C-alpha positions in Angstrom: 73.1 81.3 133.1 74.3 84.0 130.6 71.6 86.0 128.9 71.2 86.4 125.1 73.2 89.2 123.5 72.6 90.9 120.2 74.5 93.8 118.5 75.1 95.5 115.2 78.4 96.5 113.7 79.1 99.9 115.3 80.1 102.9 113.1 82.9 103.9 115.5 86.0 102.0 116.0 89.0 101.5 118.4 92.5 101.7 117.1 94.1 98.3 117.7 97.7 98.0 118.9 98.7 96.9 115.3 97.1 100.1 113.9 94.0 98.6 112.3 90.5 99.7 113.1 88.7 97.3 115.4 85.0 97.2 116.2 84.4 95.0 119.2 81.2 93.0 118.9 80.2 90.5 121.6 82.0 88.4 124.2 81.3 85.4 126.5 83.5 83.8 129.1 85.3 81.7 126.5 86.0 84.3 123.9 85.2 87.5 122.1 84.4 88.5 118.5 85.4 91.7 116.6 85.3 93.2 113.1 88.7 94.5 111.8 89.4 96.9 108.9 92.8 97.7 107.4 92.7 100.6 104.9 93.8 100.3 101.3 97.5 99.7 100.8 98.3 99.9 104.5 100.6 97.6 106.5 99.9 96.8 110.2 102.5 96.9 113.0 103.8 93.4 113.7 102.7 92.0 117.1 102.7 88.9 119.2 100.0 87.8 121.6 101.1 86.0 124.8 97.8 84.8 126.3 95.2 84.6 123.5 94.6 82.5 120.4 92.7 84.0 117.5 90.9 82.8 114.4 90.5 85.3 111.5 88.0 85.1 108.7 88.4 87.5 105.8 85.2 88.8 104.3 86.3 91.4 101.8 89.4 93.0 100.3 92.8 91.5 99.4 96.0 91.3 101.3 98.7 89.1 102.9 99.2 87.7 106.4 102.7 86.9 107.8 103.0 84.5 110.7 106.1 83.2 112.5 106.4 80.6 115.2 110.1 79.9 116.1 111.7 78.6 112.8 108.4 78.2 111.0 107.4 81.2 108.9 104.9 81.8 106.1 103.1 84.5 104.1 99.6 83.7 102.9 97.3 85.6 100.6 94.1 86.6 102.3 90.7 87.7 100.9 87.0 86.7 101.0 86.6 83.2 102.4 90.1 82.7 103.8 90.2 81.6 107.4 93.4 81.2 109.5 94.6 80.8 113.0 97.0 82.8 115.1 98.0 80.7 118.1 99.4 82.5 121.1 103.1 83.2 120.8 102.9 83.7 117.0 104.4 86.8 115.6 102.1 88.2 112.9 101.6 91.2 110.6 99.1 91.8 107.8 98.9 94.2 104.8 96.2 95.3 102.4 97.5 94.9 98.8 94.3 96.1 97.1 92.4 99.3 96.4 89.5 98.6 98.9 89.5 98.1 102.7 90.5 94.7 103.9 87.8 93.4 106.3 88.0 90.4 108.7 86.1 88.9 111.6 88.2 87.8 114.6 87.4 85.3 117.3 89.7 85.7 120.3 90.0 83.0 123.0 89.9 83.8 125.9 88.3 87.2 125.4 90.5 90.1 124.4 92.1 91.4 127.7 93.1 94.8 126.3 95.8 96.6 124.3 98.6 95.4 126.7 98.1 91.9 125.2 99.8 92.9 121.9 103.5 93.2 122.1 105.3 94.9 119.2 107.8 92.7 117.4 110.0 93.0 114.3 107.8 92.3 111.3 108.1 91.1 107.7 107.3 94.6 106.2 107.7 98.2 107.3 104.5 99.4 108.9 102.6 102.3 107.3 100.6 103.0 110.5 
């Protein structure tokens, strides 16, 4: 049996492989949860995950998310209340198009294994990070 866990959003952050600020929260055997911040008018590095699936829920700010799977490609506007998936093998990149930080919550399944998971790929936009 796994015990209860409780945490608060940490002030410090880790630099994600895509250049965004990530604050890991909690994890269980099936997945992990993190808070992500992309500063105003910044564009992430494009990456691909080979072994994890993710669900992103945007809580504040404005931006765009690019996703590509084989021949399927799309750019969606993101902001408060938008939720999207990034299945393993999907190339993706996001950018902040507003004047305030872009914040999201990310569920990763299975749990995030470490920075080696994110492989840099050619993106939709030039990265600013």
